[in-house]
Every structure is written in C-alpha cells, then in structure tokens.
N, C-alpha and C positions, 0 to 999 in steps of 0.2 A: 438929734441925739436919740430920740425914741426909735426912729426908723433904723438907725445903726444897730441899736440893741436888738430890735426884732430880726434884722438880717443876720446878726451873729447867732441868735438863738436858733434861727431857722437853719443856719449852716451846720449846726450840731445835731439836727434831727435825722432820724432814719426815714428815708423816703420809700415810697412804692416804686414800681417799675417806671422807666423813662419812656419818652415818646416813641422811640423806634420799636420797643417791645410791644407797646399797646397797639401800634399800627399793625404789626404782624398778628397779634392776638385777635384784633378785629377782623383782619383779612381771613383768618382761619375760622373764626366763630360765626361770622356773618351768615354763611349759607345754612348753618344749623339752626340759628334763630329764625331766619327767614322761612325755611321749610317747616320748622316747628310751628310757627304761627299759621302757615298755610294749611298744615295737616291737623290743626288743633280741633277741628270739628269732624274728623274722620273716625268712624267707629273703631274701637279697640286702641288705635294709635293715640287718640286724644287722651286716654287715661295713662298711657306710658309717658307722655310729655307733660302731663298735668302738674307734677311737682315743680317744673321749671318756670311755670307762668302763674302759679296760684298766689292768691293773697295770703298773708300780708306782705309778701316779698315782691310784689309788683303793684304799686299804688301810684296812680298818675292823675293829676288834675290840671285844668287849663285856665288861662286868663288871656283873652285877646288884648293886644297891645295898642292897636291903632284904630279902634272903632269908637265913634262918638255915641254917647248915650242920649236919646232924645229928651229924656226928662231933665229939665233945667235944674231941678233941685238935687240931682244926684251928681256923682263924679263925672267930669267931662270925658276923661279917658281912663279906662280901667288900669292903664299902666301906672297910674298914681298909687294904686294899691300895691303893685309890685315894688315901687320905690319905697313905700312905707315899710314893707317887709325887710328890704335891704337895710334900711335905717335901724331896724330892730335886731339885727344880728351883728356880732362882732367880727366874724371871720368870713371873708368873701374871696374866693379864688376864681379868677377869670381865665378860661382856656383860650389859647391863641387861635384855635381853629375848631370848627365843627367836625367832630370825628366822622359823622355820617356823610356830610357833603364832601369831605376829603376822600373818604372811601369810594364814593361814587364819582369822584373827579369832576365835579360841576363847579362852575364859576358864579352861577346865579341860582339862588341867593348866595352871597359871598361866603366862602369858606372861613373867612377871618372873623365871623361872628360866632364865637364858640359858646359853650355852656358856662354856667356858673356853678360852683360848688359852695354851699353854705354850711357853716358849722366848724367846730374845732377839728374835726377829722380832715378837713381840707388842707390843714397845714402839713399833712403827710404826702400830699400829691407832689410828684417830682417837678422841680422848677422848669424842666424842659417842656412841660405842657402849657405853662403860662405863669401867672404870678398872683400873689395876694394883692388885692386892690383896695383903694380908698373908696369911700362912698361916692365921691364925685366921679371917679372912673367907672364905677358900677352904674351910675345914672346915665352916663354917656353911652355905655354899652347897651343899656335897655333902649335908649333913643335910637341907636343904630339898628337894633333888631326891629323896632316898630317901623322905622322908615323902609326897611327891607320887606315888610309885610309878613313877618314871622309871628308865630304864636308862642307864648310862654307856657311851657309844660313843666309843671312841678312834679318831679319824679323821685320816688323813694323805691328804688329797684335794686335787687340783689346783684345784678351784673356790674353796677358801678363800683361798689366797694371791692368786689372781686378783681376787677380790672386794675384798680389803682391801689389796692392793698390798704384800704382804710377801714375804719370801724363803720358798721352799718347804721346803728340807731341814731348817731349824732351827726349824720350827714344828709343833706338834701340838695338835689340838683335842680337847677332851672335850665332847661334846654330850650333854645330858641329855634323852633322847628318849622319846616315847610312840609307839604303833603306828599312830595315825591321821593324824598331822600331819608326822612327821619325813621329810624328803626322803631320808634314808639308808635308812629302814626300810620305806617304802611302795613299792608297785609292784614287789615283788621276787619274787612267787610264780611268775611265768612268765618269769623272767629268762633272758637269752641268754648266750652264751659269754663275753662281755666282763665280765659281772657274776657269773659262777659262783664265782670265787674272791675276790670283793671282801671278804666277811666271813670272817674267820679266827678260829676258836675257839682260845682260849689252851689249850695242852696241859694246864695244871693244873686246868682246869674240866671236869667231866664231869656230864652230865645222864642220870639213869637212871630206869627205870620199874619199879615193883614190880608184877609180873603178878598177884599175889594181891589187890592193892587196885584195880587197874585194871578198870573195868567197861565199857570200850570205848565211852564216851559220845561221843567225838569232839570234845570241847571244845578240847583241845590242838591237834588237827589243824586245826580251823577257824581258830584264832587264830595259829598259827605264821606269822610274817611271811615266812619262807623256804619255806613249804610243804614242810617236811622231816620231818614226822611222818606216819606211815601207820598204818592199822589192819590187823593181821595176826592172823587167828584171833580177832578180837574184842578184841585187846589193842594198846595204843599201842606203836609202835616208833620210836625216835629215829634219824633218818638221819645219814649221814656229813657232811652240810653244816651240821649244827647249829652255831649261832654261840655257844651257851653263854650266851645273854642271860638265861635263867631265867624268862622270861615264862610258859612252860607250867607251871613249878613253882608260880607264884602263883595261876594260874587253875584248876588241877585241882580239881574239887569233891570228889574222894575222897582227896586228898593222896597220890596214887599216884606222883607224880613228885618226885624229889629232886635237889638239886644237891650234888655231891661235890667236894671239894677235897683235894689231896694234903696240903698244909699251907701256912701263910701264906708262909713263906720261898720255897717252890717256885713258888707262884703269882706272887709279886712278881718273882722272877727271870724267869719266863716273860714277864711283861708288859714288863719292862725289855729283855729280849732281842728281843722283837717290835718295840718302839719303835726300838731301835738298828738293827734290820734294815731299817726303812723310812724312817728319818730320821736327822738329825744332832743331835737334841735333847740338850743337855748334861744328864747325870743324875749327881748325886752319890751316894755310898754312904750308905745309911741303914740302920742296924741295927734289928732287931726290938726293940720296946719303947722306942724313942727318940722316939716321937711326943709332941708337946706336949700 
C-alpha cells in the first residue's frame, strides 16, 4: 500500500528533463567541459573558465569500494561506510546507466552501473533515467560497483542539478567511476587553480607506501589521475593532493601501497561532516552494527 501511495505521489510531481534530452545535452556539453579542464591551467584562459569549476560548486570526495584494510581492528571494506550512509538517507534514486560510459560507448566497466542521487531533490529526476530504490537495491548496486572495480565518488557539483532540473543544496550524487571514462576523474593531471581543491580526501583515509616493498616501477605514478605520486630516491611518495581513492593500492604490482583507516566510526563521521559542509542533505543517525 505504501509503495502504491508513493507511486501515485510521484506521478503527480513535476520532473526534470527525460533521458533523451540529457543524452543530447551531455553530447553537446562534453567537449566544453573536457577542454575547459584541459585548458584550466593556461594563462588568461584559466581565469575565464574559473567560475565554471570553482568551489563550492564543485566538491568531490572518494571512497574505494573493494580494498581490504590491513588493520584488523578497522572496517574490512570501506564500502560498509557507503552502506551506512545509504541507510541514513530516506531518498535514493538509482540511474539505469552510467552517463559517462554510455557517452563513450564502452562495455567495460558495464554501462548498467549508474550513479545514485541521494536526497529529496532526487524525486524530481525523470523516471526514464531510473527509479527510486529500496535500501536492499542500493546495497546490491554498491556490491556490483565494487565487483566491477569502480570507485565511489561523492559529488556535489553544479552540473548535476542543472542537467536534471533539481535543487542544488539537498542533492548529493554517488558516481561509480573508472579512470578512463569518468568526467570527474579524467583530464585532471594538469589541472588549473579552479580544480586544485575539487577533490578532497576524507581525513579518515590515509594512503601509505612501504619503502621496503616499493621497487620504484612507477606504475602508481603513471596511473594516478591527479598526478600526485612522485618517485623520490627510487621510491613512490604520495603527495598532499591525494584523493584517497585507493586506485594505486589496487594496481601496485608489489603490494607496496596500503590504505589505512582510523576506524569505521571515524571514517563515517568524516564522510557525514564533509557532506554537511557542502550540502543540506538530510542524514539520520545510524549506529555501527545496525545495517540490514
């Protein structure tokens, strides 16, 4: 009965643009965003495009989904923190497809692992994009993203409410991203001043290098989407702009890089405080161990 009431309420709502409109909008806008990021460090031009990428209208943070934390006293998988957040919000909209991977027409990672929109503004997203989800459906979606090797990017970016005609402050996106197709993660190596602080590592995440295991192969340096890893004395060194996405941990051939977390509660609180600092997303209190 409750589901029927929700469906009836939803049928009366005014939605934003449908899937076909957004596909065309992405197709037209993609080159401008791409070259805007590429040129964001070019003298004079960088100040012309600064308003389009500046904070607080571009705020992104990451949580790796499928990396084990070596400390047995901390959370086994950071994805549990993502699940706790999903339990703490009332409105979850799951997109049927990843807009970025669809635009680039790739099949791996799957296009069918789309973003999530959290918050009451998500009810305005047109049903042609996906559907409002239960917590069980949301958990399964996160598991699929983890199995596909994707990174959870928490994004509070102006382009999302513009594209879907929703309110800005009570909307948060979780995008499940790869490094070759994601509009957030590509073209960031030579970023300009407007993009310098866009990615913010959660304080509870720390990426460390074991110098005894590191052989200085440079694999992590080449793959870091922020170009924030350097080789010093033949050893990898993580820079201050590290987003904590954990990609370097996954690809290191010598297992010399590890992800460290203070504890589950601290990381969850860091995530909640970051979200509250950039948005008005309603978040309920969820105790550790209360996940379904």
